[in-house]
MITIKE-7722 format. One record per atom (N, C-alpha, C): x, y, z; residue in one letter. Coordinates in steps of 0.05 Angstrom, whole numbers, padded with zeros to 5 digits, always signed. Example, Ala and Ser with C-alpha at 12.3 -4.5 7.8 and 13.67 -1.06 7.14 Angstrom:
! residues 2
+00264-00114+00156A/+00246-00090+00156A/+00264-00066+00156A/+00257-00045+00142S/+00273-00021+00143S/+00258+00001+00157S/
END
This chain:
! residues 317
+01742+01153-00108M/+01752+01129-00123M/+01772+01139-00144M/+01796+01126-00145S/+01815+01132-00166S/+01810+01116-00191S/+01817+01127-00213G/+01811+01113-00238G/+01832+01091-00244G/+01823+01071-00260V/+01841+01049-00268V/+01836+01042-00297V/+01858+01036-00311V/+01857+01028-00339V/+01871+01001-00342V/+01858+00982-00355V/+01870+00956-00361V/+01870+00953-00392V/+01892+00945-00403V/+01894+00941-00432V/+01903+00913-00438V/+01896+00903-00461H/+01908+00878-00471H/+01918+00882-00499H/+01938+00866-00507G/+01950+00868-00533G/+01945+00845-00551G/+01926+00828-00543G/+01919+00805-00560G/+01929+00779-00549G/+01914+00758-00554A/+01922+00731-00546A/+01930+00715-00570A/+01948+00695-00566G/+01956+00679-00589G/+01978+00660-00582G/+01989+00647-00603V/+02011+00628-00600V/+02037+00642-00592V/+02042+00665-00604M/+02064+00683-00596M/+02091+00668-00595M/+02095+00649-00612R/+02121+00634-00612R/+02144+00652-00620R/+02139+00672-00636S/+02161+00689-00646S/+02165+00713-00628S/+02150+00716-00607L/+02152+00740-00590L/+02175+00736-00570L/+02197+00750-00577A/+02221+00748-00561A/+02239+00772-00568A/+02260+00777-00551G/+02279+00797-00558G/+02268+00825-00561G/+02277+00839-00582E/+02268+00866-00587E/+02238+00868-00592E/+02227+00847-00606Q/+02199+00847-00612Q/+02182+00846-00586Q/+02191+00829-00567E/+02176+00828-00542E/+02179+00854-00526E/+02203+00866-00527L/+02206+00892-00513L/+02188+00913-00524L/+02185+00914-00551A/+02168+00934-00564A/+02139+00928-00557A/+02132+00903-00556Y/+02104+00895-00549Y/+02098+00904-00520Y/+02116+00898-00502R/+02111+00906-00474R/+02110+00936-00471R/+02128+00950-00485E/+02128+00979-00483E/+02102+00991-00495E/+02092+00979-00516G/+02067+00988-00528G/+02044+00985-00508G/+02043+00963-00493L/+02023+00959-00472L/+02026+00980-00451L/+02051+00984-00442R/+02055+01004-00421R/+02047+01032-00429R/+02054+01039-00454A/+02047+01065-00464A/+02017+01069-00466A/+02003+01049-00475A/+01974+01051-00477A/+01960+01054-00450A/+01969+01038-00431A/+01957+01040-00404A/+01963+01068-00392A/+01988+01077-00396A/+01995+01104-00386A/+01979+01126-00399A/+01974+01123-00425A/+01959+01144-00439A/+01930+01145-00429A/+01918+01122-00424G/+01891+01122-00412G/+01891+01133-00384G/+01910+01125-00368R/+01912+01135-00341R/+01916+01165-00340R/+01934+01175-00357D/+01939+01204-00358D/+01914+01220-00367D/+01899+01208-00385A/+01874+01221-00393A/+01854+01223-00370A/+01852+01201-00354L/+01835+01202-00331L/+01845+01223-00311L/+01871+01225-00307A/+01882+01244-00288A/+01877+01273-00296A/+01873+01277-00322Q/+01868+01304-00333Q/+01838+01310-00335Q/+01821+01292-00325G/+01793+01297-00324G/+01776+01282-00344G/+01788+01266-00361A/+01772+01250-00380A/+01755+01230-00366A/+01732+01223-00378D/+01715+01202-00367D/+01725+01175-00377D/+01712+01154-00368A/+01721+01126-00375A/+01720+01122-00405A/+01700+01132-00418L/+01698+01127-00447L/+01721+01140-00462L/+01728+01165-00456E/+01749+01178-00470E/+01776+01165-00464E/+01780+01157-00439A/+01805+01143-00432A/+01808+01117-00447A/+01786+01102-00450A/+01787+01077-00465A/+01795+01082-00494A/+01784+01103-00506V/+01790+01111-00534V/+01820+01118-00536V/+01830+01134-00517V/+01858+01143-00517V/+01877+01119-00515V/+01870+01100-00498A/+01888+01076-00495A/+01888+01059-00520A/+01865+01054-00532V/+01864+01038-00556V/+01877+01053-00580V/+01872+01079-00582R/+01885+01094-00603R/+01915+01092-00602R/+01926+01092-00578S/+01955+01089-00574S/+01965+01063-00587S/+01950+01042-00584M/+01958+01016-00595M/+01954+01015-00625M/+01933+01028-00635E/+01928+01029-00664E/+01951+01044-00677E/+01961+01066-00665D/+01981+01083-00676D/+02009+01070-00675D/+02013+01051-00656S/+02041+01042-00651S/+02052+01024-00674S/+02034+01010-00688G/+02044+00991-00708G/+02054+00965-00697G/+02054+00962-00670V/+02065+00938-00657V/+02044+00916-00655V/+02019+00923-00655F/+01997+00904-00651F/+01981+00899-00676F/+01965+00877-00675N/+01947+00871-00697N/+01922+00889-00695N/+01926+00915-00699A/+01905+00935-00699A/+01917+00960-00712A/+01900+00976-00724G/+01910+01001-00736G/+01932+00997-00755G/+01955+01011-00751L/+01977+01009-00770L/+01991+00982-00770L/+01987+00966-00750G/+02000+00940-00748G/+01982+00917-00757G/+01959+00923-00769S/+01939+00902-00776S/+01949+00882-00796S/+01938+00858-00794C/+01944+00837-00813C/+01928+00841-00839C/+01931+00823-00858L/+01919+00826-00884L/+01899+00803-00889L/+01878+00809-00904D/+01858+00789-00911D/+01867+00772-00934D/+01849+00756-00944Q/+01856+00737-00966Q/+01865+00752-00991Q/+01856+00776-00995D/+01863+00792-01019D/+01887+00811-01013D/+01901+00806-00991A/+01924+00823-00983A/+01916+00852-00978A/+01892+00856-00967R/+01883+00882-00960R/+01878+00884-00930R/+01879+00908-00919Y/+01870+00912-00891Y/+01840+00912-00890Y/+01830+00902-00867S/+01801+00902-00862S/+01797+00902-00832S/+01790+00925-00820L/+01791+00929-00792L/+01763+00928-00779L/+01762+00917-00754D/+01738+00917-00737D/+01745+00932-00711D/+01725+00944-00699A/+01728+00957-00673A/+01701+00962-00660A/+01701+00967-00634S/+01677+00976-00621S/+01683+00990-00595S/+01663+01003-00584L/+01666+01020-00561L/+01639+01020-00546L/+01640+01019-00519M/+01615+01018-00504M/+01619+01034-00478M/+01598+01049-00470R/+01597+01065-00446R/+01579+01051-00426R/+01588+01049-00401G/+01574+01033-00382G/+01549+01045-00370G/+01547+01072-00367H/+01525+01083-00351H/+01499+01083-00367H/+01500+01083-00394D/+01476+01083-00410D/+01476+01061-00432D/+01497+01045-00433R/+01500+01024-00453R/+01502+01035-00481R/+01509+01060-00484A/+01514+01071-00511A/+01537+01056-00524A/+01536+01051-00550A/+01557+01036-00563A/+01560+01044-00592A/+01583+01039-00603G/+01589+01044-00631G/+01608+01023-00641G/+01603+01011-00664G/+01621+00990-00675G/+01624+00993-00705G/+01646+00983-00715V/+01651+00983-00744V/+01663+00956-00752V/+01657+00948-00777G/+01668+00923-00787G/+01677+00926-00816G/+01698+00911-00823A/+01709+00911-00850A/+01716+00939-00860A/+01729+00954-00843V/+01737+00981-00850V/+01764+00981-00866V/+01765+00995-00888T/+01789+00996-00904T/+01800+01024-00908T/+01785+01044-00898A/+01792+01072-00904A/+01810+01086-00883A/+01812+01075-00859T/+01828+01088-00838T/+01839+01068-00819T/+01862+01075-00807Y/+01873+01058-00786Y/+01863+01066-00758Y/+01849+01088-00756R/+01838+01098-00731R/+01809+01088-00728R/+01805+01062-00727A/+01778+01051-00726A/+01764+01059-00700A/+01779+01063-00678I/+01766+01069-00653I/+01754+01097-00654I/+01766+01116-00669D/+01755+01143-00672D/+01729+01142-00688D/+01728+01124-00707L/+01703+01120-00722L/+01681+01109-00704L/+01688+01091-00686C/+01668+01081-00667C/+01658+01103-00649C/+01676+01121-00640R/+01668+01143-00623R/+01648+01161-00637R/+01652+01166-00662S/+01633+01183-00677S/+01606+01170-00678S/+01605+01144-00683I/+01579+01130-00684I/+01565+01130-00657I/+01580+01125-00636L/+01569+01126-00609L/+01558+01153-00602L/+01573+01174-00608D/+01565+01201-00601D/+01540+01209-00616D/+01538+01201-00642E/+01515+01209-00657E/+01490+01194-00647E/+01493+01169-00640G/+01471+01154-00628G/+01450+01143-00647G/+01453+01147-00673R/+01433+01138-00692R/+01435+01108-00697R/+01459+01098-00700H/+01464+01069-00704H/+01484+01059-00684H/+01487+01033-00683V/+01507+01020-00666V/+01530+01009-00683V/+01524+00998-00707L/+01544+00984-00723L/+01543+00993-00752L/+01565+01001-00762L/+01569+01006-00791L/+01591+00988-00802L/+01587+00978-00826V/+01607+00960-00838V/+01613+00968-00867V/+01636+00958-00877G/+01643+00960-00905G/+01642+00989-00916G/+01631+00992-00940P/+01632+01018-00954P/+01619+01040-00937P/+01598+01034-00922G/+01585+01055-00906G/+01603+01065-00885G/+01617+01047-00872A/+01637+01055-00851A/+01660+01071-00864A/+01669+01062-00887D/+01690+01076-00901D/+01683+01104-00909D/+01658+01108-00918R/+01649+01135-00926R/+01649+01153-00901R/+01640+01142-00879R/+01640+01159-00855R/+01668+01166-00846R/+01687+01148-00848A/+01714+01153-00840A/+01726+01175-00858A/+01720+01174-00884Q/+01730+01195-00902Q/+01717+01222-00897Q/+01691+01222-00890A/+01678+01247-00884A/+01688+01260-00859A/+01698+01243-00840L/+01709+01253-00815L/+01738+01262-00819L/+01750+01256-00841G/+01778+01263-00846G/+01797+01246-00830G/+01790+01222-00823L/+01808+01205-00807L/+01832+01196-00825L/+01855+01192-00813P/+01879+01185-00829P/+01876+01159-00843P/+01883+01158-00869P/+01880+01133-00884P/+01900+01111-00878P/+01893+01087-00884L/+01911+01065-00882L/+01932+01067-00904L/+01957+01063-00897P/+01978+01063-00918P/+01978+01036-00933P/+01992+01035-00955D/+01995+01009-00969D/+02010+00990-00952D/+02004+00964-00953P/+02019+00944-00936P/+02049+00944-00943P/+02066+00943-00923P/+02095+00942-00928P/+02104+00916-00939P/+02128+00915-00949A/+02138+00891-00963A/+02139+00867-00944A/+02147+00871-00919D/+02149+00848-00901D/+02122+00836-00895D/+02102+00853-00894K/+02075+00842-00889K/+02064+00827-00913K/+02070+00837-00937L/+02062+00823-00961L/+02077+00796-00963L/+02102+00795-00954A/+02116+00770-00954A/+02104+00750-00935A/+02096+00759-00911T/+02082+00741-00893T/+02056+00731-00905T/+02041+00749-00918H/+02016+00741-00931H/+02021+00719-00952H/+02042+00723-00968A/+02048+00703-00989A/+02056+00676-00976A/+02071+00677-00954E/+02079+00652-00940E/+02055+00638-00929E/+02036+00653-00917L/+02012+00640-00906L/+01994+00630-00928L/+01993+00644-00951Q/+01977+00634-00973Q/+01987+00607-00983Q/+02014+00604-00984T/+02026+00579-00992T/+02018+00557-00972T/+02020+00563-00947K/+02013+00544-00927K/+01984+00536-00929K/+01967+00556-00933A/+01938+00550-00934A/+01931+00531-00957A/+01947+00530-00978Q/+01942+00512-01000Q/+01949+00483-00992Q/+01963+00480-00970R/+01972+00454-00962R/+01956+00442-00939R/+01939+00459-00926V/+01924+00449-00903V/+01895+00447-00910V/+01881+00429-00897E/+01853+00424-00902E/+01836+00446-00889E/+01844+00455-00866D/+01829+00475-00851D/+01840+00503-00856D/+01832+00516-00877L/+01841+00543-00883L/+01835+00562-00860L/+01813+00557-00846G/+01805+00575-00825G/+01824+00577-00802G/+01843+00558-00799S/+01860+00559-00775S/+01884+00577-00779S/+01890+00586-00804V/+01914+00601-00809V/+01914+00627-00793V/+01935+00630-00777G/+01938+00655-00762G/+01921+00657-00737G/+01906+00637-00730R/+01889+00638-00706R/+01905+00630-00681R/+01895+00635-00657P/+01909+00627-00633P/+01913+00597-00630P/+01897+00581-00645D/+01900+00552-00644D/+01914+00541-00669D/+01928+00558-00683D/+01942+00549-00707D/+01969+00538-00699D/+01972+00511-00700D/+01997+00498-00691D/+02021+00505-00708D/+02016+00513-00733G/+02038+00519-00751G/+02043+00548-00755G/+02032+00565-00737A/+02034+00594-00741A/+02063+00603-00741A/+02069+00621-00758G/+02096+00633-00759G/+02096+00660-00745G/+02110+00679-00756D/+02113+00705-00744D/+02089+00722-00751D/+02066+00716-00739V/+02041+00731-00747V/+02030+00748-00724V/+02047+00751-00703G/+02039+00770-00682G/+02016+00760-00664G/+02000+00779-00655S/+01979+00773-00636S/+01952+00781-00647S/+01933+00783-00630D/+01905+00787-00639D/+01896+00815-00631D/+01870+00818-00628T/+01856+00843-00621T/+01870+00858-00597T/+01868+00885-00597V/+01876+00901-00574V/+01850+00912-00561V/+01852+00918-00535G/+01829+00928-00521G/+01835+00941-00495G/+01815+00955-00484A/+01818+00968-00458A/+01792+00968-00443A/+01793+00965-00417V/+01770+00969-00399V/+01779+00990-00378V/+01760+01008-00371V/+01767+01031-00355V/+01745+01036-00334V/+01754+01044-00310L/+01736+01054-00290L/+01746+01082-00282L/+01728+01102-00283D/+01737+01129-00276D/+01730+01136-00247D/+01737+01160-00238E/+01735+01167-00210E/+01706+01169-00201E/+01687+01171-00220L/+01658+01171-00213L/+01647+01143-00211L/+01663+01123-00216G/+01654+01095-00215G/+01640+01086-00240G/+01644+01101-00262R/+01633+01093-00288R/+01653+01079-00305R/+01644+01059-00320C/+01662+01042-00335C/+01657+01045-00365C/+01677+01035-00380A/+01675+01035-00409A/+01694+01013-00420A/+01689+01005-00445A/+01707+00985-00458A/+01710+00993-00487A/+01734+00986-00498A/+01740+00992-00526A/+01758+00970-00537A/+01755+00964-00562N/+01774+00946-00575N/+01778+00953-00605N/+01798+00941-00617S/+01804+00946-00645S/+01822+00923-00655S/+01818+00916-00680T/+01834+00893-00691T/+01836+00894-00721T/+01857+00881-00731G/+01859+00875-00759G/+01847+00849-00767G/+01837+00834-00747G/+01824+00808-00752G/+01843+00785-00755G/+01836+00766-00772L/+01853+00743-00777L/+01868+00745-00803L/+01892+00736-00803W/+01906+00733-00829W/+01890+00715-00848W/+01889+00724-00873L/+01875+00709-00895L/+01845+00706-00890L/+01834+00722-00873K/+01805+00720-00870K/+01791+00728-00897K/+01767+00718-00901L/+01752+00725-00925L/+01745+00754-00925L/+01748+00768-00947P/+01739+00796-00949P/+01710+00799-00940P/+01705+00818-00922G/+01678+00822-00911G/+01673+00808-00885G/+01692+00791-00876R/+01689+00778-00850R/+01689+00799-00828R/+01670+00796-00809V/+01669+00813-00786V/+01670+00795-00761V/+01689+00800-00743G/+01692+00784-00719G/+01679+00796-00695G/+01686+00784-00672D/+01674+00793-00647D/+01680+00821-00639D/+01703+00832-00649S/+01712+00858-00640S/+01692+00880-00647S/+01676+00876-00667A/+01656+00896-00675A/+01630+00893-00659A/+01627+00871-00644L/+01601+00864-00634L/+01598+00866-00604L/+01579+00882-00595V/+01573+00885-00567V/+01563+00859-00555V/+01574+00851-00532G/+01567+00826-00520G/+01587+00804-00525G/+01598+00804-00548A/+01618+00784-00555A/+01646+00794-00551A/+01653+00816-00564G/+01680+00827-00562G/+01684+00845-00538G/+01662+00858-00529L/+01664+00875-00505L/+01636+00879-00494L/+01636+00888-00469F/+01611+00896-00456F/+01618+00914-00433F/+01602+00935-00428A/+01606+00953-00406A/+01579+00961-00395A/+01575+00958-00369C/+01549+00964-00357C/+01553+00970-00327C/+01550+00995-00320D/+01553+01002-00292D/+01533+00986-00274D/+01509+00982-00284E/+01489+00968-00269E/+01497+00939-00263E/+01510+00926-00282L/+01520+00899-00278L/+01545+00898-00261L/+01560+00921-00261G/+01583+00922-00243G/+01610+00923-00256G/+01612+00930-00282G/+01638+00932-00293G/+01639+00929-00323G/+01662+00923-00334A/+01666+00920-00363A/+01686+00898-00369A/+01683+00887-00393A/+01700+00865-00402A/+01707+00868-00431A/+01730+00859-00439C/+01739+00860-00467C/+01753+00834-00473C/+01748+00823-00497T/+01758+00796-00503T/+01779+00798-00526T/+01793+00776-00530T/+01812+00773-00552T/+01815+00743-00558T/+01818+00736-00583G/+01821+00708-00590G/+01806+00701-00615G/+01794+00677-00616I/+01780+00668-00640I/+01752+00680-00639I/+01747+00700-00656G/+01723+00716-00654G/+01698+00700-00658G/+01698+00680-00676E/+01675+00664-00680E/+01666+00649-00655E/+01685+00642-00638R/+01678+00629-00613R/+01667+00649-00593R/+01678+00673-00592M/+01668+00693-00574M/+01639+00701-00581M/+01634+00702-00607I/+01607+00710-00616I/+01587+00688-00607I/+01594+00663-00609R/+01576+00642-00602R/+01572+00639-00572R/+01592+00648-00557A/+01591+00645-00527A/+01583+00671-00513A/+01583+00694-00528L/+01578+00720-00516L/+01596+00724-00491L/+01622+00720-00496T/+01641+00719-00474T/+01643+00744-00457T/+01643+00768-00470A/+01645+00792-00454A/+01620+00797-00436A/+01597+00792-00447K/+01572+00794-00431K/+01572+00774-00409K/+01581+00750-00414L/+01582+00730-00393L/+01599+00739-00370L/+01622+00752-00375A/+01639+00761-00354A/+01625+00783-00337A/+01611+00801-00351C/+01596+00822-00336C/+01573+00810-00320C/+01560+00790-00331D/+01538+00777-00315D/+01550+00764-00290D/+01574+00754-00291A/+01587+00742-00267A/+01592+00764-00246A/+01600+00788-00255L/+01603+00810-00237L/+01577+00817-00223L/+01555+00816-00238A/+01529+00822-00226A/+01521+00802-00205A/+01532+00778-00207Q/+01526+00757-00187Q/+01545+00757-00164Q/+01562+00778-00163G/+01580+00781-00140G/+01608+00772-00143G/+01616+00763-00168A/+01643+00754-00173A/+01662+00779-00173A/+01687+00774-00165S/+01707+00795-00168S/+01715+00796-00197S/+01730+00817-00205A/+01739+00819-00232A/+01755+00795-00241A/+01773+00785-00224Q/+01789+00762-00231Q/+01771+00737-00234Q/+01752+00734-00215E/+01734+00710-00217E/+01717+00712-00242E/+01708+00735-00249A/+01691+00738-00273A/+01707+00731-00298A/+01732+00740-00300A/+01749+00734-00323A/+01754+00704-00325A/+01760+00691-00302E/+01764+00662-00302E/+01739+00647-00309E/+01716+00656-00300H/+01691+00643-00307H/+01686+00644-00337H/+01691+00667-00349A/+01685+00670-00378A/+01704+00653-00394A/+01729+00651-00387I/+01748+00634-00402I/+01743+00604-00397I/+01734+00597-00373A/+01727+00569-00368A/+01703+00561-00385A/+01684+00578-00388D/+01661+00573-00405D/+01670+00570-00434D/+01688+00587-00443L/+01698+00586-00471L/+01713+00560-00476L/+01729+00552-00456E/+01744+00526-00460E/+01726+00502-00459E/+01706+00503-00441R/+01687+00481-00440R/+01672+00477-00466R/+01665+00499-00479R/+01650+00498-00504R/+01667+00491-00528R/+01691+00503-00529F/+01707+00502-00554F/+01735+00491-00551F/+01744+00486-00527G/+01771+00475-00523G/+01792+00497-00517G/+01817+00488-00514P/+01839+00506-00508P/+01846+00524-00532P/+01863+00544-00526D/+01873+00562-00547D/+01851+00579-00560D/+01831+00585-00544S/+01809+00601-00554S/+01813+00631-00551S/+01825+00640-00529G/+01828+00668-00525G/+01832+00677-00497G/+01826+00702-00491G/+01830+00714-00465G/+01810+00737-00461G/+01810+00747-00436V/+01791+00769-00429V/+01804+00786-00407V/+01799+00812-00408I/+01806+00830-00386I/+01780+00841-00374I/+01780+00847-00348V/+01756+00856-00334V/+01763+00877-00314V/+01746+00897-00311V/+01748+00916-00289V/+01721+00917-00275V/+01720+00917-00248D/+01695+00918-00234D/+01690+00946-00222D/+01667+00950-00211G/+01658+00976-00202G/+01673+00986-00177G/+01690+00970-00164Q/+01706+00978-00142Q/+01735+00983-00149Q/+01741+00980-00175G/+01768+00984-00184G/+01784+00959-00185G/+01772+00936-00179G/+01786+00911-00182G/+01791+00904-00211G/+01813+00890-00217V/+01819+00882-00244V/+01824+00852-00246V/+01819+00841-00270G/+01824+00813-00274G/+01831+00807-00303G/+01844+00785-00307A/+01851+00775-00333A/+01854+00745-00333A/+01844+00732-00354A/+01847+00703-00357A/+01851+00697-00386A/+01864+00674-00391L/+01870+00666-00419L/+01874+00636-00419L/+01869+00624-00443N/+01876+00596-00446N/+01892+00592-00472N/+01907+00613-00479T/+01926+00613-00501T/+01954+00613-00490T/+01974+00611-00508R/+02002+00611-00498R/+02009+00638-00485R/+01997+00660-00495G/+02003+00686-00483G/+01981+00706-00488G/+01981+00727-00473M/+01964+00750-00477M/+01976+00774-00462M/+01984+00794-00477G/+01995+00818-00464G/+01974+00833-00449G/+01981+00842-00425R/+01962+00858-00409R/+01978+00877-00391R/+01965+00900-00385A/+01978+00919-00368A/+01956+00934-00353A/+01963+00945-00329V/+01944+00960-00313V/+01957+00985-00302V/+01943+01007-00304A/+01952+01033-00294A/+01931+01046-00277A/+01939+01058-00254R/+01920+01071-00236R/+01927+01100-00232R/+01907+01117-00232V/+01912+01145-00227V/+01925+01149-00200V/+01947+01164-00199G/+01962+01169-00174G/+01984+01148-00169G/+01987+01129-00187D/+02008+01108-00184D/+02025+01107-00209D/+02051+01112-00206D/+02068+01111-00229D/+02074+01083-00240D/+02071+01063-00223A/+02076+01036-00231A/+02056+01026-00251A/+02065+01012-00272I/+02048+01000-00293I/+02057+00971-00297I/+02047+00953-00282P/+02054+00924-00286P/+02046+00915-00313P/+02063+00900-00326V/+02058+00889-00353V/+02064+00859-00352V/+02048+00843-00365A/+02052+00814-00367A/+02044+00804-00394A/+02056+00782-00402V/+02050+00770-00428V/+02042+00740-00424V/+02058+00726-00408W/+02054+00697-00406W/+02035+00689-00383W/+02022+00666-00385P/+02001+00659-00366P/+02010+00659-00336P/+02034+00651-00330D/+02043+00649-00303D/+02058+00673-00293D/+02057+00695-00308E/+02071+00719-00302E/+02053+00738-00285E/+02063+00744-00261G/+02048+00762-00244G/+02047+00790-00255G/+02024+00804-00249W/+02022+00832-00259W/+02004+00848-00240W/
END
């Protein structure tokens, strides 16, 4: 069996995604999928390839993760991430991290140690510092300007919680959501990883689905694959969207059918503009579904130089 890597770059309104910005977004997806594929080709297992792919997106500054993360209500970074291995359900997650932009490496440390599954806030920050992970820089001027603009808007709307979400009708140039990867290696083992800056203007201390096993991701060889979500985290948490997709695989669904099933459930419960999901199954099949205006996704296979990339719902990939 040849390995396969699927990545997503977040779901959202994406009204401002065009021109050079869209080219950079697509290239970031392509580079992440290629990095994961190349890791597999060099002997990495599914878990390491998932980490490599997500780390690529954290480092790029193009996505709402790592160096490209959005700002919370206090104009600070606050990152969530998680990682899961399919053959033994080992997992590591972090929430409200402020000490490093390499949140996925922090998750890997937690998973490898095996003592805990989830660390948040100051405890996660202390671990990041002890590991010597690179710190988050101060927010740049353009990001602070976006924060100020959204703060002004938030004072004029009744629902503060909608600012910057995939269902925010008035969203400006606020980019996309969580990044993630699902991987199957040559031994037929799967893994999933994700990382995010969360929502613009979120309350300090807010932790979304990206830190939570079952909601933001799930990987289980026994169930037949792995899934990773993006969108409105509070909805994913309430629906356990990633686990639902994997349960569909266990019932015989293909990767694409499992992705569509999970998003149909999300829309039935909470309506449109909720998010998207990527899925890989135990035979190397891949799937993606969304009910937002867009969701970047790319797939790379060991032994194949082609890396199809798509952003819009009707775009083949």
